[in-house]
C-alpha distance (Angstrom), angle and dihedral (degrees) to the residues before:
residue distance angle dihedral
M1 . . .
I2 3.83 . .
E3 3.77 89.5 .
S4 3.77 91.2 64.3
L5 3.80 90.3 58.4
P6 3.81 122.1 92.3
K7 3.88 112.3 -83.0
R8 3.78 91.7 -114.5
L9 3.78 91.7 52.3
Q10 3.75 91.0 46.5
G11 3.81 89.0 59.2
I12 3.78 95.9 46.2
L13 3.87 100.1 41.6
P14 3.85 95.8 75.6
F15 3.81 90.6 50.9
V16 3.80 90.1 47.5
V17 3.77 93.4 50.3
V18 3.87 95.4 45.1
G19 3.78 89.4 44.3
A20 3.80 91.4 52.2
L21 3.79 90.8 51.3
W22 3.87 90.2 52.7
C23 3.84 90.8 47.0
L24 3.73 88.3 55.3
L25 3.66 93.7 49.5
V26 3.83 96.8 45.5
A27 3.82 91.1 46.4
H28 3.70 90.2 53.9
L29 3.80 94.5 45.9
S30 3.79 93.2 42.2
V31 3.79 90.8 69.4
H32 3.76 88.6 61.9
W33 3.82 91.9 45.7
A34 3.70 91.6 50.8
T35 3.93 99.1 44.5
N36 3.78 102.7 33.7
A37 3.81 114.2 60.6
E38 3.84 89.8 -159.3
Y39 3.73 89.3 69.5
S40 3.78 102.2 34.3
F41 3.88 87.7 113.3
G42 3.82 86.1 71.4
W43 3.78 92.6 88.6
F44 3.80 88.5 76.0
G45 3.87 91.7 54.1
P46 3.75 98.2 85.5
V47 3.73 92.3 42.2
L48 3.84 93.8 52.8
C49 3.81 89.1 44.5
A50 3.76 91.2 54.1
Y51 3.79 93.7 46.6
L52 3.77 93.1 51.4
F53 3.76 90.6 46.6
L54 3.80 91.4 53.2
M55 3.84 89.6 47.3
R56 3.81 89.9 51.0
W57 3.81 89.5 46.8
V58 3.80 92.0 61.4
S59 3.85 91.4 55.5
R60 3.78 98.3 35.4
P61 3.82 115.9 150.8
A62 3.72 126.9 -121.6
V63 3.79 118.4 -71.7
E64 3.73 116.4 -95.7
A65 3.79 129.5 -162.9
A66 3.86 115.0 -86.4
H67 3.79 108.9 -153.8
S68 3.76 100.9 135.3
V69 3.83 113.5 134.7
R70 3.79 89.8 -163.5
A71 3.77 91.2 62.7
K72 3.89 90.9 54.9
V73 3.88 90.3 46.6
L74 3.73 90.5 48.7
F75 3.78 90.9 47.0
C76 3.84 91.1 52.8
L77 3.83 94.4 47.2
A78 3.80 91.9 49.4
G79 3.84 88.6 48.9
F80 3.81 94.4 49.9
A81 3.82 92.5 45.8
L82 3.87 91.0 59.8
L83 3.81 90.5 75.7
P84 3.84 100.1 59.8
T85 3.76 88.4 38.1
W86 3.81 92.7 54.0
L87 3.86 91.5 44.9
F88 3.75 90.3 55.1
E89 3.81 92.7 43.2
Q90 3.78 94.0 61.6
P91 3.80 98.7 66.2
N92 3.80 97.5 23.3
P93 3.87 107.0 43.6
D94 3.80 88.5 149.3
W95 3.86 94.0 58.5
R96 3.74 102.7 107.5
L97 3.73 92.8 -159.5
V98 3.85 88.5 65.9
S99 3.88 89.9 50.8
W100 3.83 91.2 53.1
L101 3.77 94.4 44.2
L102 3.88 91.4 47.5
A103 3.84 90.4 48.7
L104 3.76 95.2 47.5
E105 3.82 92.6 48.6
V106 3.83 92.5 50.2
I107 3.77 89.5 47.4
T108 3.77 93.3 47.6
L109 3.86 92.6 50.0
T110 3.80 89.7 47.3
I111 3.72 96.0 50.1
C112 3.87 92.1 44.4
T113 3.82 88.5 52.3
I114 3.86 90.0 51.4
Y115 3.80 88.6 48.9
F116 3.83 92.0 53.8
L117 3.78 87.6 51.9
G118 3.84 100.5 46.8
G119 3.80 111.1 3.8
R120 3.76 127.4 -124.0
A121 3.77 94.3 -35.6
W122 3.78 92.7 60.1
A123 3.78 93.5 44.0
R124 3.86 90.2 54.9
H125 3.77 92.5 42.3
F126 3.79 97.4 53.5
A127 3.87 99.7 30.0
F128 3.85 97.3 94.5
S129 3.85 93.2 50.9
V130 3.80 89.5 52.6
C131 3.84 96.6 42.5
L132 3.86 93.7 49.6
I133 3.84 88.2 85.4
L134 3.90 87.3 73.7
A135 3.82 88.5 72.8
T136 3.81 89.2 68.5
V137 3.88 96.6 49.0
P138 3.82 111.5 104.0
W139 3.73 112.7 -102.0
P140 3.79 121.2 -113.1
G141 3.79 107.8 -79.8
D142 3.80 98.2 -119.7
M143 3.78 94.8 48.1
E144 3.80 92.3 44.2
D145 3.87 92.9 49.0
M146 3.87 90.8 47.9
I147 3.79 94.3 50.6
T148 3.80 94.9 40.6
Q149 3.73 94.8 48.8
R150 3.84 95.0 48.2
L151 3.85 93.1 45.9
M152 3.80 90.4 48.2
Q153 3.80 93.1 49.7
V154 3.78 90.4 49.5
A155 3.80 92.5 45.9
T156 3.81 91.7 47.5
A157 3.85 93.1 47.5
V158 3.86 91.9 49.0
T159 3.79 91.5 47.1
V160 3.80 93.9 49.6
A161 3.75 91.6 47.5
G162 3.89 92.1 48.1
L163 3.82 91.8 46.9
N164 3.79 93.1 50.7
L165 3.81 89.5 46.2
F166 3.85 89.7 58.0
G167 3.74 92.7 47.2
V168 3.82 99.4 -98.5
Q169 3.78 109.5 128.8
A170 3.85 110.4 -130.0
M171 3.81 136.6 162.4
Q172 3.77 130.8 -163.9
H173 3.76 122.2 -127.8
G174 3.85 104.5 -179.3
N175 3.78 101.6 -66.6
L176 3.84 93.7 -16.9
I177 3.72 126.1 96.6
E178 3.78 122.5 -146.7
V179 3.79 118.9 -157.1
K180 3.70 128.2 170.6
T181 3.78 94.0 -86.8
G182 3.82 95.7 51.3
L183 3.68 147.3 -73.4
L184 3.77 123.3 -43.7
G185 3.81 118.8 -146.6
V186 3.66 128.7 -139.9
E187 3.82 91.6 -100.8
A188 3.70 89.8 50.7
A189 3.73 103.8 45.2
C190 3.80 119.2 0.8
S191 3.74 128.5 83.5
G192 3.76 118.7 -102.2
I193 3.73 133.6 -162.4
R194 3.79 93.9 -104.7
S195 3.81 100.0 92.2
L196 3.80 90.5 37.5
Q197 3.79 94.1 59.9
A198 3.74 92.4 37.6
T199 3.70 90.3 55.2
L200 3.84 89.8 47.5
L201 3.77 87.7 57.5
V202 3.83 92.9 48.4
S203 3.85 90.6 47.6
L204 3.74 94.2 51.2
F205 3.84 91.5 45.9
L206 3.82 94.8 49.5
G207 3.71 92.0 45.5
E208 3.80 89.1 56.5
L209 3.76 92.9 40.9
Y210 3.80 92.2 55.0
R211 3.83 90.7 41.2
A212 3.90 89.6 -127.2
R213 3.70 121.7 -178.1
W214 3.80 116.3 -101.3
R215 3.79 93.6 -105.3
R216 3.85 90.4 52.6
R217 3.80 90.6 46.5
A218 3.78 89.6 54.2
G219 3.83 88.8 49.9
L220 3.80 90.6 48.8
V221 3.78 90.9 51.1
L222 3.85 91.4 49.6
C223 3.82 89.5 47.7
G224 3.76 89.2 52.1
M225 3.74 94.1 49.2
L226 3.79 94.1 49.8
T227 3.84 92.3 45.1
A228 3.86 90.2 50.1
F229 3.77 92.5 50.1
A230 3.73 94.7 46.1
C231 3.75 91.2 47.5
N232 3.81 89.4 51.6
I233 3.77 93.0 52.5
G234 3.90 87.3 49.9
R235 3.87 89.3 50.9
T236 3.86 91.0 48.3
F237 3.79 90.1 48.7
L238 3.88 93.0 48.7
L239 3.84 93.1 49.3
S240 3.74 92.8 46.1
W241 3.77 90.5 49.9
V242 3.86 91.1 49.6
A243 3.73 90.4 48.3
A244 3.81 92.6 51.6
A245 3.80 93.9 46.1
C246 3.84 101.1 38.7
G247 3.72 107.3 15.5
T248 3.78 134.6 -96.5
D249 3.76 90.6 -78.9
A250 3.81 91.5 66.3
I251 3.85 88.9 62.9
S252 3.84 91.9 80.1
K253 3.86 89.4 64.9
W254 3.82 92.8 54.0
H255 3.75 103.5 33.1
D256 3.84 100.6 85.0
P257 3.85 97.3 35.6
A258 3.78 88.3 51.9
G259 3.77 91.6 50.7
F260 3.89 92.4 48.1
A261 3.82 88.5 46.2
I262 3.81 90.1 55.1
L263 3.84 93.2 53.5
A264 3.82 92.3 45.9
I265 3.81 94.0 49.1
C266 3.80 92.2 46.2
F267 3.84 91.3 49.4
V268 3.74 92.6 50.6
I269 3.79 94.5 47.0
V270 3.72 94.4 45.7
W271 3.79 91.6 45.4
G272 3.75 91.7 50.8
F273 3.79 91.2 48.4
A274 3.83 91.3 49.2
H275 3.82 89.9 50.9
L276 3.71 92.1 47.9
L277 3.78 92.8 50.2
S278 3.84 98.9 40.2
G279 3.87 109.6 21.2
T280 3.83 116.1 -142.5
P281 3.76 123.3 -3.9
S282 3.79 94.5 -119.6
S283 3.85 96.1 50.5
S284 3.77 95.2 90.1
L285 3.90 98.5 40.3
Q286 3.90 113.8 130.1
W287 3.75 121.1 -159.6
F288 3.76 121.4 -147.9
P289 3.91 129.9 -171.8
R290 3.77 112.5 -93.5
S291 3.76 120.7 -109.9
R292 3.74 135.2 175.5
P293 3.88 114.7 -91.9
N294 3.81 116.3 -113.7
P295 3.82 117.6 -100.1
L296 3.73 111.4 -95.8
P297 3.85 118.8 -117.4
G298 3.82 96.7 -97.5
K299 3.74 97.1 -157.8
L300 3.77 94.5 54.4
I301 3.81 93.5 47.6
A302 3.89 93.5 45.9
G303 3.87 88.9 43.6
L304 3.80 89.8 52.4
A305 3.87 91.2 48.3
A306 3.86 90.4 51.8
W307 3.73 92.3 43.6
L308 3.76 92.3 51.7
L309 3.81 91.5 51.7
F310 3.75 90.5 48.8
M311 3.82 92.2 48.1
L312 3.82 92.4 54.0
L313 3.79 95.0 42.1
A314 3.87 95.5 45.2
T315 3.78 92.6 46.0
E316 3.80 91.5 51.4
I317 3.78 93.5 45.6
W318 3.89 89.9 50.0
Y319 3.68 97.5 52.0
R320 3.82 97.0 38.9
A321 3.78 89.9 52.1
H322 3.76 91.8 57.0
E323 3.77 98.2 45.7
G324 3.86 110.1 127.1
A325 3.72 143.0 -173.4
D326 3.78 120.0 -83.2
T327 3.81 111.2 -87.1
G328 3.72 130.2 -167.9
R329 3.78 101.2 -5.6
W330 3.73 114.0 171.7
S331 3.83 142.7 165.5
V332 3.79 140.1 -153.2
E333 3.83 129.2 -109.6
W334 3.83 111.0 -166.8
P335 3.85 117.0 -131.6
A336 3.79 99.7 -108.1
S337 3.82 91.5 175.1
M338 3.77 93.7 64.5
A339 3.77 122.8 105.7
H340 3.76 116.5 -87.6
F341 3.75 91.5 6.4
E342 3.81 114.4 176.3
E343 3.74 133.1 167.0
I344 3.79 112.9 -131.5
A345 3.75 119.6 -135.6
I346 3.78 112.9 -138.9
P347 3.78 112.5 -135.8
A348 3.80 114.3 -115.4
Q349 3.77 93.1 -121.7
E350 3.79 91.1 52.5
A351 3.86 91.8 46.0
E352 3.81 90.1 51.6
A353 3.82 91.0 51.3
L354 3.79 90.9 49.3
G355 3.73 93.2 45.8
F356 3.86 94.9 -158.7
D357 3.84 122.0 163.1
E358 3.86 93.2 -147.5
G359 3.80 127.9 20.4
S360 3.70 147.6 158.2
A361 3.85 141.6 166.9
A362 3.78 135.4 -165.6
S363 3.75 141.6 169.5
W364 3.78 132.7 -150.0
T365 3.74 146.3 157.9
N366 3.84 118.1 -106.8
G367 3.76 126.8 -140.1
D368 3.80 90.4 -100.1
A369 3.86 91.6 57.6
T370 3.75 94.6 -105.9
R371 3.71 118.4 135.5
W372 3.85 119.7 -126.3
T373 3.71 132.7 -162.8
G374 3.82 121.8 -174.5
F375 3.82 134.6 -167.3
F376 3.77 125.4 -169.5
F377 3.82 124.0 179.5
R378 3.70 132.9 168.0
W379 3.81 131.7 -161.5
T380 3.81 116.6 -164.0
A381 3.67 124.2 -119.1
G382 3.85 122.1 -98.1
P383 3.83 110.0 39.4
V384 3.82 115.7 94.1
R385 3.85 88.2 -137.9
S386 3.78 88.6 69.4
R387 3.78 95.5 69.9
I388 3.79 92.7 43.1
Q389 3.77 98.2 47.3
A390 3.91 93.4 43.9
R391 3.88 89.3 55.3
L392 3.79 98.8 39.0
H393 3.80 97.2 83.6
R394 3.73 121.2 46.8
P395 3.78 130.6 162.9
E396 3.82 96.1 -117.7
K397 3.72 88.4 59.0
C398 3.83 104.4 32.1
L399 3.80 103.0 39.3
P400 3.90 96.3 57.3
A401 3.86 86.6 57.7
A402 3.76 86.9 58.9
G403 3.78 94.6 54.2
Y404 3.79 99.5 -92.8
R405 3.83 116.7 135.3
L406 3.72 119.2 -142.3
Q407 3.76 109.8 -127.4
A408 3.83 103.7 170.7
D409 3.77 137.8 -0.7
R410 3.84 104.8 -150.0
G411 3.76 95.8 -175.6
T412 3.78 123.3 -141.2
I413 3.86 126.5 -8.7
T414 3.80 126.5 179.0
V415 3.72 124.0 -138.5
K416 3.82 127.4 -166.5
A417 3.81 115.7 -133.8
K418 3.70 120.3 169.1
S419 3.76 106.2 -47.9
L420 3.78 93.8 -24.4
T421 3.78 134.5 93.9
I422 3.91 104.8 -145.8
P423 3.83 117.2 -164.4
F424 3.86 117.2 -145.6
H425 3.70 130.4 -169.3
A426 3.88 105.3 -134.6
L427 3.84 121.0 -148.1
D428 3.72 131.8 171.8
F429 3.83 119.3 -149.1
E430 3.78 136.2 174.7
Y431 3.78 122.4 -142.1
N432 3.82 122.4 -178.4
G433 3.81 90.8 -19.6
E434 3.86 93.8 -51.2
P435 3.79 123.0 112.6
V436 3.79 115.8 -119.9
H437 3.67 123.9 -167.8
V438 3.88 120.8 -157.3
F439 3.81 126.4 -165.9
F440 3.71 114.5 -169.9
C441 3.85 127.9 -171.4
L442 3.83 128.2 -177.0
W443 3.78 110.4 -172.5
E444 3.78 129.7 -173.9
D445 3.77 128.4 -157.3
H446 3.75 122.8 -125.8
L447 3.73 94.3 24.8
K448 3.77 113.8 165.5
S449 3.75 90.6 -150.8
V450 3.74 99.4 52.3
A451 3.82 91.7 123.7
L452 3.82 92.8 57.2
P453 3.81 113.6 102.4
K454 3.73 96.0 -134.1
L455 3.78 137.2 86.5
R456 3.73 115.7 -116.6
L457 3.74 93.9 -149.5
D458 3.77 110.0 -149.9
W459 3.74 90.0 -140.6
T460 3.85 95.0 60.4
R461 3.80 119.6 87.0
S462 3.75 94.4 -137.0
A463 3.85 89.4 62.6
K464 3.77 90.4 51.6
F465 3.89 90.7 53.9
E466 3.77 90.1 45.5
S467 3.80 91.9 53.2
V468 3.89 90.3 56.7
L469 3.79 93.7 47.0
R470 3.79 92.2 48.9
G471 3.78 92.3 44.6
E472 3.70 95.7 -124.5
R473 3.82 119.1 162.5
N474 3.74 141.9 138.2
L475 3.79 90.4 29.5
G476 3.74 125.2 172.1
Q477 3.83 109.8 -112.1
Q478 3.74 130.8 -152.3
M479 3.81 131.4 179.0
L480 3.77 131.7 -154.9
E481 3.80 120.0 -173.5
L482 3.73 123.6 178.1
V483 3.77 122.2 -172.6
I484 3.86 121.5 -165.6
F485 3.78 119.7 -161.2
G486 3.77 121.9 -170.9
N487 3.77 143.7 77.8
T488 3.81 97.2 -62.7
T489 3.75 136.5 126.2
A490 3.80 124.2 -115.0
D491 3.80 90.3 -108.0
Q492 3.75 92.9 50.5
A493 3.82 92.0 48.4
E494 3.74 89.2 50.1
S495 3.80 92.0 50.6
A496 3.93 90.5 48.8
L497 3.83 87.1 51.2
R498 3.82 92.8 54.7
L499 3.83 90.2 51.4
Q500 3.77 96.3 44.2
I501 3.83 98.3 45.2
E502 3.65 94.1 69.0
N503 3.79 90.8 61.1
L504 3.76 92.7 45.7
I505 3.75 104.8 49.7
R506 3.76 121.4 82.8
I507 3.93 122.3 -174.0
């Protein structure tokens, strides 16, 4: 196969194939880096991987024989796995399992190719520079939420204690901080996971750059994590102090500089610690006699190239063949005639974080004296970011950070409105001793199953499989969230929703 090609093309094809794999991986991950501020550091990942690979190339060991059948089997398995992974990636770009599978498959194929060229010595020598990209892959949601929430709680508690110690009155509400001038949101004051993971990437990079031993690398990572957390607490304290002294509006001037300062301080401290542990980067370089790389298994490389083209073409044909007309699109009109009606302005920073194309919010008092707050956001069809940003913020994840305590998850309810059957995720919270009922709907345009009376929750695996079978991708997203405050039961809140929804929905 590959032997029949011109010699120049034989030499180029492996690099083209591996390069194409990495382009697919980076293109997939870049959507997360661009839409989720917690992973914006990921843009540096490919650059650092390339730099380490070049550094390793200079000191590459002698070529060894590469006759392992297991490497060829692993290469084939990883290649075949690309097709189902890419099929699931199209409608589910936010599914982090897909991100990890795609990254592991590309890494496996890359390391196997390196093994074919230089044997086991080359595979070990270059493995870390290839695997470093995993530090930029979004963490599994449950693990990320658990770590983020706990770190935020500790950062908030320490900040509140420090502010009170210095004579600034402050109170903690979940992950929010209340000072005399107002309430500071998580984005404004509390530590996030961004600097923590960015520091993890830097720690791993410096450990490899300085050729540190594994114990020292572990110590370097631990130092980086502690430094990032301490700097986050310092940032939270600074922003809270500014808010108490100058008002919450002044935070916007300090927010980004404080974030950049954290990254700079963390980098300098971790770099200094790496230098202290390991000396100069070149001190542990080993030089080996040069030898010509092994010839690559031509059939495997050519087969992977053909399979990659088939994967992309088949995926595109499948989803284009299933594209349908828009069905059941609707919007919301807030009840301006209700008592105490007020449109809610969405702060620019929060709007940027949500990334919606259309959005509005309002509050009012219902006839039964319950207080209602509604949010409606829409993301247009087409961009991959729409699906990710629409699913990034959910009440069961965001409200506990604001001090709400989840009392019950009542699953899915369906509500009739006009000619539509709209599914809502019903949740019961408690806030300052008062019951709060939340109804959350994430709706997608062009759904083939719009007539089905069930909610295809985006966080259930069955819905992800259905989206592939139905050929649904690049769908427009819209979100409606209604929050009901007041001394009412869950059944009463649901009944009120069924009555109110008819007046809110516009087709």
